[in-house]
N, C-alpha and C positions, 0 to 999 in steps of 0.2 A: 298504142302498138309500140312494141320495142324496136329500137334500132336493130338492123340485121347483125351488126357486130355483137350486140348484147345477146341475141338469141343463141349465138354459139357458145356463150358463157353459162347459160342457164341450166343446161344439162350436166355441168360438172359438179362433182360432190366436193366442194371447196372445204367444207369442214374437216376432211380427212387428209388434206394437203397442208404441208407447212408452208412458210412464206417463200422458201427457196423454189419448191415445187410450183407454187402459184405463179411466181414470176417466170419460171421456165415455160409454163403452160401458156401464159400470155405472150411471151416471145415467139413460141411456136406458131401462135395464131397471128403474128406480124405486128404486135404491139412493140413499141420502142420505148426504152427507158429515156426520159426527158428531164429528170432532175430527182433531187432527194431533198427532204426536210429534216427536222429534228427527230421524227418518229418514224418516218415512212418514205418508200421509193415511189416515184410517179412514173407512169407509162402512158403513152399516147397511143390511140388506136389507129389503125391503117388509114381510116379516112380522115383522121384529125378531129372528128366530132366529139370523141369521148376521152376521158382521163381515167386511168384506174389508179388507185392509191393502195399500196401494199405495205402494211406494217407488220414487222416481226413480233413486236410485243406492244400491245395497244390497249392501254387502260382508259382512254379518253374519247377517241373518235366516235364511238358508239352514241355519245351524247349529242354530237353535231348531227349525226344521221337521225337520231330521234327528233331533233329540232326540225329537220327537213320534212320528216314525216308528219309532224303535227302541224306544219305550216305549208303543206304541198301545194295549196292553192295560191300561195303568197308569191308574188313576182320577184321577190329579193331573195329567194333562196334557190340554189341550183336544183335541177332534177337529178334524183339518185335513181339510177337504173338497177343497181345491184348493190347489196351490202350483206356481207356474211363473215362469220367468225372463220378463222383458219386453225389448223391443228396447233397446239402449244401455246395459244394466246394471241396469235396473230389476226389481223383483220384485212379484208378486202372490200374495197368500195368502188364502184364505176359511177362516174358523174358526167353531165355535160361538160365539154371543155369550155373554159373561160380564158379570156385573155386580159392583159393590162389595159385599163381605161386612160383617158386623158387625165391630167392632174386637176382640171377645173371640175370634172365630174366627181372625182373622189373627194374633193374639198366640199363640194356642195352636199354630197351624201353624208359625210362624216359631221357636217354641221347640223344636217336635219336629225341625224342620229342623237346627237348631243342635245338638241332642242326639239323634242318630239312634237311640241306644239306647232312647229313649222312643217312638219312632215305630212304625207298623205296617210290614208287609212291603213294601207298594207304595211307601211313602215312603222307606224304606231303599234299595230297589232303584232309585228315581228319583235319589236323592242320590249313589248309587254311579255311575250312568251319567252324571250332570252332572260329577262329579268327574273321571271318566275323559276326557270330551270336553273339559273345561277344561285338563287336563294336555296333551292332544294339541294343543289350540289354542295354548297357550303356546309349544310347540315348533315349530309349523309355520305359524301365521298372523300376518302382519304386522298391527301395531297391535292386537293381541289385548288386550282389556281384562279379560277373566276372567268371572266370574259376578256378576251384578247381581241381588240379591234383597233385597226390603224389602216394605213394606206394599203399594205400589202394584203389585207383582208377584203378589199372592194375590187371586184373584177367585172368583166363585162361579158355578156352573153352574146351569141352570134346575132341575135335580133336587136342588139344595142341597149339591152337592159342591165343596169347595175346589180350585182348579186353578191352576197356575203359568203365568205367561207371560213371554215375552221375557227369558229368563235370561242370554244371552250378549250381549256387547257388544264394539265396537271403540272405542279411544280416539280420539275425533273431534278433539280438541285436538292430539294427537300426529300425526294424518294431515295436518291443516292445516299444522302446522309442518313436517313433511317436505316437503309440496308447495311451501311457499312458500320454504324453504331450498334446496331442489334439485328444481325443477320438472321438469328433464330426466330425472332419475332416477324421479321419480313416474310421469311419463308412459310411461317405458320399462317400469316394473314393472305399471302399471295400463293396459292397452291401451284403444283408443278404444270398443271394444264393451262395456267394462265400466265406462266413466265418462263416457258422452256427455252425461248430464244431471246431472253432479255439481252444477252451480250451482242446480239446482231443489230440492236437499235442504233441508227445513225447518230443519235443525239449524243452518245457517249464518245469521248475521245479515248486515245490509247491509255492514258492514265486512269481514266474511269474504269476501263475494261480490266486493266491489271489489278486495281484495288477490288472491284467487285468479285473477279474471279477467285483473288485470294480469300475474301470473305466467305464466299460460298464453299471454297475447298476447306476452310477451317471448320465450318459446321459439319460437313461430310465427314471430316476426320475426327470429330468429337471434341475439337479444341475449345 
């Protein structure tokens, strides 16, 4: 059964909303912005039990959502309540809220991750699926960065169980380099409906935005 706060989100036609409209809708429902990462903004639900992740331009997070779907019964992945595309290439995901654990728990978890022979069956199964998806990504996904796992990726559920988040990433610097070096090829490979709000990505600093805007304007003007 869904959390009551999720039920209020399920009837929304998210794919027709851009990331700004999605964020405004969450705020009207009482969700509060609580942070931002390289690629997305985070909102906490009124009860504090859920977290929404809103990305303006999201080429990677769907792979982590897919991992959670494949490993839904695994106790080391968060419960995903909602995951949907947004208009223009954005993405919304609603997950259980997780908090930072103690250092000892993190160190133990990462040691077991590195030495699967010491881990329990759930962790071994998750590691196997992560490795399998990583191998597929290296063969099939442009700018695939691989598996990113460290202290900040190990969080704690309300019932005291460690869970992993945001394991897969794309190489943002490589993406920018390719966009600037050959913007025509980039725009051909990444169609408008997938990158309409690329300049709203938190990952990019002011200089990135200036250079990207100039490169895109040059293509538009036929230079």
